[in-house]
Structures are given as C-alpha cells and as structure tokens.
N, C-alpha and C positions, 0 to 999 in steps of 0.2 A: 313329575308328570309323565304319564305314559306317552310313548312315541306315537305321533299321529300317523294314520295310514297315508300312503302316497296320494290316494284320491282326495282325502280330506285336506291334505296340504295344498293340493291343487285348487280346492274350493275356497279356501279362506285367505284372502289378502290381509295384509296388516290392518287391523281394524281398531286397535286401541281398546277402550273400555266398552262395556255393553251399551252404555248410553250413547256413545259415539256410533256404534253399529246401528242402533235403532234410529238415530238421526239420519244416518247415511241411507239406510235402506227402507225405512218406513215413512218418515215424515218429509223426506225430500220430495220435490214435485214429481208426481206420478210414480214415485217409488222406483224409478229406473235403476237397474243394476249397473255396476261399473264393469270394467274389463275383468276378465278372469272367470266369467260365468261358465257353468258346466252343465251339460245335459247327460242324464243317466242314459247310457247307450241302449239298454233294453226298453226304454220308454220312448224311443223315437216315434213320432207321429205315424200312424197308419190309417188307411181309409176306414171309415166306419163299416160295421157289419150292417148289411141290409140298407134300408131307406135312410136318407139324411137325418130324419128326426128320430132315428133309433139310437143305437149305441154311439157315444161321442168319442172319436179318436183324437180330437184336438185337446184333450184334457191335460196332456203333458207336452207343453210347448217348449221350444228352446228357451233357456233361462234368460237370454238377453232380450226377449220380447216382453211387451206389456202383457198383463193378464195373469192367469193362474200361476205361471212360472215364477212370478215375483214372490209370492208367498212361499212357494216350495224352496226357492233359493235362500230366502231369509231363514226359514226354519232349518235348512241344512247347516247354515252357518251357526245357528243356535246350537245345534247338535255338536258341532265342532268345539264351541266354547264350553259346553256342558261336559264334554268328554273327560277332561281332567285325568284322574287315575282310573276311570271306569273303562272296562272293555266294552266291545260292541254289544254283547248280549245284555249287559246291564244298562248302558245308556240308551239303547233303542227302546227299552221298556219305559224309561223316564219320559222321553220325548213323545213316543207314540201314545203313551197313557195320557199325557196332557192334551195332545191333539184330539184324542177320543173324548175327553171331558168337554173340550170346547165344542166338538161335533154334537155330543149329546145335548148340550144346552141350546145350540142353534136349532137342532131338530125339534126340541121341546118348544122353543119360542115360535118356530114356524107353525107347528101344529096349533099352538094357542091362538096365533093370529088368524089362521084359517077357521078355527072354531068360533072365535069372536065375530068374524065377518058373517059366518053362517047364522049364528044366533041373532045378530043385529038385523039381518035380512028377514028373519022370522018375526021380528017385532019385539024381541026380548029387551027389557030395559038395561041400561048400562050397568046398573048396580047388580042385577042378576047375572049379566054377562061376566062381570068380574068374578063372581062367585063360581060360576060354572066352569070357567077355564082353569080353576084351581082344584077341581074335583078329580081325584085320581081315577075314579070309576069311568069317567068319560074317556080317559086315555086307554084304560084297559080294554074297553069295548072296541076301540079303534085299532088295537094292536100297536099303539105308539109307546115310545119310551116315556116313562114317568121319571122326572128328575126332582128329587127332594130339594127343598130350598137351599140347604147348605152344601149341595153338590152342584148347584148352578154356577156357571162361570162368573156371573156378575157378583155373586156372594163371595166366591173365592178370590177374585181379583181385588175386591174392595178390602180384603183382609190379608193381602199377600205380604205385608210388612211384618217384622217381628220374628220371634223364635218358634212360632207354631205352624209355619207354612207346611212343612212335611207332614205334621200330624193332620192338618186340615185336608191335605190332598189324599192321604190314606183313608181318612174318614169319608171323604166324598166317594172314593172308589167303593168302599164297603156299603155305603148307603145306596149307591146305584145298583149294586148286586142284590141287596136285600129287596129292593123295590121292583126289580125286573127279573122274573124267573129265567128268561133267556140269557141273562148275563151271569148266572150263578157260577162262581169260581173263575170267571173269565177275565177279570181286570187285575192289573198289577198293584198290589198293596206293598210297595217297595220303597217309598220315599223316606220313611224314618230310618230304615236300615241300609240305605243306599250309599252312604258315605259322601253326601253332598251337604255343604253347610247351607243354612236357611237363607243367607244373604244371596248367594248365587241362585238358589232355587226361586227366590222371590223375583229376581231379575228375569229368570226364564219364564215364569208365569206372566210377567208384564209384557215380555216380548211376544209370547204366543197370543196374548190378548190384544196386541197392537196390530195384528194382521188385518188388513182392510179387504173388503169384498167389493171391488170396483166394477166387476164384469156383470153388467145388467142381465146377461143371458144365463147366468149361473146363480143359484141361490147359495147363501153361505154354507148350508148343509152339503150341497153338491161339491162346492169348492174344497171343503175340508175332507170330504171323501176322496177327492182326487189327490190332495196332499198326503193323506194316509197311504194310499196305494203307491204314490211316488216314493215315499220314504221307505216303505217295505223293500222296494227294489234297490234303493240306495244303500240301506243297511246290509242287505244281502250281498252286495258287491264288495263292501269293505270288510265283511266278517269272514272268519275262517274257522270252521268247526271241524276239528280233527275227526276223521272217519265219517263225517256226516255227508249230507247230500250237497250238490252244488246248486247254485241259483239257476233256475231255468229262465232264460231271457224271455221277455214278453212276446217277441216275434215268434219264438219257437212254440210257446204256449198257444198262441193264436193259430199256428199251423196245425197243431195237434187237435184243437177244437174244430177247425175247418175240415179236417179229415174225418172226424167222428160225426159231425153234424148233430149235436145233441138236441133233442126235442122233449116231448112228454115222456116221463119215465124216471128211472133212478140212475144217477151218475155216481160212480165210486172212485175214490182216490185213496189207496191204502197207505200212502206216504204224503199226506196233503200239505205239509209245511204250513205256510201262512194262508193257504186257501186260494192261491192265485188261479188254479185250474177252475175252481168253482165260480169265481168272479167272472172270468172270461167266458165260460160256458153259459152262465146266466145272461150275460150281455148278448151273446150270440142268439140264444133262444128267444129273448125278448125282441130283438131286432128283426129276426127272420121268420119267426113263427107267432109273434104277438105277445103282448105283455101278460096274458093270462095262461101262458103255456105252463103245464104242471110238471116242471122239472124239479126234482128233489135231489138232495145231495147226502152222501154218506162218506165219512172219511176218518182216518186215524192219524195221529201224530205222536211220536214217542217222546219228544222233548216238551216239557211242560211250558217253558217260556214261549216257545214257538206256537204251541197250542193256544195259549192265551192271545197271542197276536192274531192267530187265525180267527178266533171267536170274535174279536173286535172288528177284524176286517169284514167278516160276513155281516155283522150288524151295520157297519158303515155303509155297506152296499145293499142293505135291505133284503138279504136272503137268509138271515139267521133263523127265521121261522120255518124254512124249508130244508134246513141242514141238520144232520146228526153227526157232529164231529167230536170224536172222543180222544182223550189222552190215553194212549195205549200203544204197545208194540204189536203191530199187525201180525207178524209171523208167529208170535207166541200165544195170542189169544183168539185169533180168528181162523181156526182150523177148518170149521165147517159152517159157511154162511147160511143163515136162515132164509135169506132172500137173494136171489141172483140179480145182477145189475144189468141194465140195458146198455149202459155206456161205462167204460173205464178209461180214465186218463191218469197217468202217473209217471213220475221220474224217480225211480228207486234210489235209496241212499247208495253212495259209492262203495261203502264197506260191506255190502251184502252181495250175494250171488245172483247174477241176472237170471240164472236158471230157476232159482226158487221163486223169484218174482213173476217170471213168465207163467210158471205153473199156478201160482196164486191167482193171477189175473184170469186165466182161462177157467179155473175152478169157480171163480166168482161171476163169470160172464154168462148171461142168459143165452139160451140156445140160438137166438137170433140177434144177439147183441154184437157190439163192435167196441174194441178196445185199442188204445194207442199207448205204447210205452217208449220212453226215451232211454236207450241203452248204450253203453260204451261200445266203440267199434271193435274192441278186442274180442267180443263175443262172436264176431263173424268167424273167427278162425280157432275157436276153442270150444269145449263142451260139445263135441260132435254128437254124443249120445243124446243130449238134451235137444239139440236142433233136429236130429232125426226123429225123435219122439213127436215134436210139434208138427213137423212136416208130414209124417205118416198119418197123423190124426187130422191133417188138412186144416189146421187152425191158423196158419200164417197167410194173410191176404196180401201183404205188401211189406217191403223193406226199403227205406229211404235213407240214403247216405247224406248227411248234412255237411256243410262246409266247415273248415277249421276256423278257429278264433271266435266262434259264436259265444264261447264261454270265457273269453279273455285270453287264456293260456293257449298257445299253439299245441301243447301236449294233450289237451282235452279234446277228443273228437268223439262224436256220437252219431247215432242213427235212430230213426223212428221205425218201430215195428207195429204194423197194423194187424190185429187179430180179429178173426170173425168166427162166430159160432156156427154159421151156416153160409157157405159160399155158393149155394145153389140159387136158382131163380127166385124162390119165395114168391109164388105166383101172384099173391095179392100186392106185392111191391114191384113186380115185373123187372127184377134185377137181371143182370147178365149172368149166364151160367159160367162160374169160375171154379168149380170143384176140380181139384188136381192141378191148379195153376197158381202162380205167384207173380205179382207185379214188382219189378225192380226199378228203382229210380235213383240215378246218380246225380244228386243236387250239390255236389261239392264245389261247383263253380258259381253257385248262387250267392246272393248277398252283396253288400257293399261295406267297405271299411269306413267307419266313422271317426277313427283315430288310428294310431300306429299299431294298436294291439286288439281292437275290438271290431268285429264284423256283425252286422245285423241283416236279417232277411227283409227285403222290401215287400211292399204290397204286391208288386208284380210277381215276385218269387212265390209268395203265398198262394196267389191265384193260380199260377202255372202248375205248381206241385199238387195242390188240392184238386184242381179240375182234372188233372191227369188221372188221379186215383178214381175220382167219381165217374169219369168217362169210362174207365176200365171196368168199374163195378156196375155201371148203368144205373146209378141212383136217380131219385126223382129230380134232384137239382140239376144233374147232367142232362136228363131228358128234357127238362124245361128250357135249358139253354141250347138244346140241339147238339150237344157234344158227342163226338164219336171217337173212340180210342184207336190209336195207331202207334206202333213202336217208333221211337225216334232214336236212331243210332247215337250213342254217346250220352243219352239222357234217360230213356226209359225202354223197358222191354218186358214182355210177359213170357214166362217159361213154365213148362210142365214139370211135374214132380220127377218124371223119368230122367230128364236132363240134369236136374239138381242132384239126383242120386249119383249120376256119372261124375259129378264134381264133389263127391264125398260129403254132400250136404253143406258145402260152403256157401255162404249167403252174401258175400260182398257184391253189391250191385254192379260195380264196374266189370266184374267177371262176365256178366250177362248183357250189359248195355253197350259195351265197346266191341265193335266188329273184330278188332285184332285179337281179342281173347274169346269171343263167343264161339261155342261149339268145340272147344278144346278140353276134353276131360282132364282133370288134374290127377297125376299119378298119386297113388295112395301114399300118404305120409307127407306130401308136399302141402304146406299150410300157409303159403304166402301168395299175394297177388302183386307182382312186381310193378305193374302199371299203377295200381292203387298206391303202393308205397312210394313210388316216385313222385306222384302228385302231392302226397302228404308231405314229402321232404321239401319240395319246392315251396309249399305253403309256409314253411318256417321262415323263408326269406322274403315274404311279401312285405 
C-alpha cells in the first residue's frame, strides 16, 4: 500500500472495516464526528459576499460541528480508505466522479419534483405528470441535466454488489456525457482500469449513498456542490505535481476577486486549474450585482485530469453554460486572442516564467479591463527589463505583498499584481486619475495561523486590502462607501514612476511603504531589500 500523506494520516483515526466506519459516522445519532476532525485551512469560513441571502460562506464549517461538515469529513475518510495503491491524481477522480454522479441524480430528482408540483398546480392528472417528468425534451428546454435511468444513483446503488460495479459506473459516466452536450468528454471513465477491486468499489458506492442531508436550509444538490468544492481543496493540499502550479488558498482567491470586482463581461483565466477563480467570481457577481449578471468565463487547463475536474466543478455550481474551458496549453495555442477580456484572474504554473504570463495577461486584457495575477516574490528583484517594460507602458496599478505560510510552506511567498489597461479617470466611471502612479501594499503582517504551518487571510484582512485599492482607484464601490485613500506608513503608499525608476524598477512594496527605506534610491546592481528579507527570515520561526 502506498504511504498515506501526513494530512490523510491526521484525518483517519483507526476505524477498522468500512462497515464499522459507516456505523460510526453515518448511522450514529446525529452523525457526530469523533476527535481528530480536521478543517481544510483554505476553506475557513469567511463572511458572505454582499447581502446575507447571497453567496453562502458557511458552507465549509469546522468538521466537528453538525451540518454539511459531517458529510465532508465522512467522504474524506472514504478517500483515505479508497487510496490503497492509487496516487492522488487517480483517487481524486474516483471519489469526485462518484460525488458528481450523486449530485447529478439529486439535481435531476429536484427538477422532477419541481416540475411535478408545477404540473399538478395546472391541473394535470397524476398519470400524465408521471409521463411528463420522464420526457427528456422537458429537461432540455429548461437547461437541466438529463440523467438516463442507468446513470441514476438509485439504479447504481441497487446494483452495487457483484463483479460489474466498475463497468456500471463507467457506463453511467458515458451515458451522462452522451445525454448532455455540456458534459462532453468531461467525466472520468476510469473505474474499470483504475486498479480497484469491485468489492471495495461497491463499499465506496454504498458509503457515498449513505450520506444524509439533515440541513433543512440546504437542498441535497447544494450540499453535494459544497462537498465537491471542499474536496477539490483537500485533494489539492495533499497532491504534489512536479513542476505544476500550487494550490491557491480560497482566501487568496477571494482577495483577487474582491480586487477585480467582476461584473458583466468576460473573465479569463489562462491557467484555470479546477475552476476555482470562476466559481468565486460567479458567487461575487451574483451576490453584489444580482443573479442575472451576464458574467461569462473563458479558460484553459493543460492537464486533462484537472480539466475534467474543472468541467464537473462548473456544472456543480451551475455556471457551465456560461463557461468556455478548454484542454490546452495556453502559451502554445493562444498567441493572438480573438476577444479581449474585461477581467483576468490567474495563478500561473510555477515552472513557467512570470514575465511570459504578465505579457500574456496584458495582451488579453481589454483597454479598460482589470487583471490580477498571483506571482512569486522572486520576480520583485529579477527580470528588470520585463518590469521596466510593464512600468513604462503604465500597466501596473498595484503590487500587494502577501504574508508567508499562506501556501503551507514558509519557502513559498507570493504577491498580487493588479494590472489595468487604463489608469485614467474614464469619465463615465469617474475613477481617480492614477496614470504614472502605482499603489504598493505591504500585507505581510496580515492573516492568522490556523495551525503550526498554515496561515489564512481573515475577512478583516480581505476588506482592508481590497478597500485600500478601491479607495486609491476611486471605484464605484469605494465612492458608495465614502472611502478616501491616504498613505499608511508601513502598510500602503502610492509612488510615481519617476521614483520607481530611481529604484531601478524594483517593486518590493516594503521599499516604498516603510519610512526607513522610502526615498532612498538603490545603487545600480543592488537587488535586495534587507528589511523585507529580515521580516521573511523571522517568519520562518513563527
């Protein structure tokens, strides 16, 4: 058996057989979890976007609480049991594929119930109602998933015993894709070749089917959507893809969304991973601008397995019909975009040049668009030619240094770069005139430690940082709140391009926000910021 990851070891107390696990965590009174529960750090609860009835931030509760966390904790333990000799990239497809099948069935049943209620209210007889709710054309007209009989969870669960479980699951996936154009090539047909015996797979199906939906405020479909999102974060934290991108914690994603404030238009992510930027941006737009906001999505993902997970993720969150997400290597095939984007959010893979991605973003950004990139801090003091090019073209609106340990490892430090196609007033939007200026924010002291190695940004951190940027830019949200920008020593400062030139285009925020270093031009060839390095060194001993 492959060695379990440290996080999975932490999750799984000695549980004996699968039936014992099910008895402990599913059929016990209220399904309360025992000691040893774990909360995915990047899924710490945050305040909702906009009004209370908008985006729900309580969907990922601590796992020792009652509610949706019970199902999430159970399924994570199932993933641990399932693991066996499979690596993360394989077993995440097994588990998330089953969750998606259960989600599709619950969504299908929910739509059938709503349709039956509507038909009955119109006086349609019970016999005709039964026929109408089985008509595929009715679902097609409503844009709802159609689930063939042998892809429905009830059909699968009733036939989970025996030697054909894997075949039935693969056939269910294929049937769903044939019946729904939006799912073409999106589902994992992996169960027959996945190296798992039918007995263990049957137990897994039974366990997924045993999950209860006790929260009256949440429909089964909504709960399973939350479980899917929770698991994407969990698998990302225990996986390790050589040369690939690192998992972007949810609090960082929310900060990026809050800085860009997506509304009607096209949002692009050239390295979209499992689609987390799109899900968060959609939630923000619904909550702050209304459910009918015409926000569309375009993205690329070079890894096929990750691309499939993204397609399922978008379907689970109801935005697949507004998204064009393709399996491709962005930098090889997207040289000249046909359509510029109003918003760009992205966290480029670690094995690629930040310079290339910065150029790609501004080439894809509309003349009045806004983009936000998550880049490694090493770019502050390297690639001076690339920084100079961006600065002289006046494309950089802000640079925000993030705290250490947001990504688990103290060696991984990053910053957010806000790009703007037009930093002028834009008279119809009444923005502040910021041509030739850059906002620097040193947020390295932000966040709170949730364990010995993991830091998360709090809601107060997100509010302070995003409102600082919007006050500086004079956006509509800042005007509505009456916010006015002012430099805060040690936290934020606005500098002109002439001063940045004096510093040889170095963009470390602490260079400009801390009074002890502000105004001191850096001798040519000196590429370090001692105050910044000292703070980073101390953070290693937190």
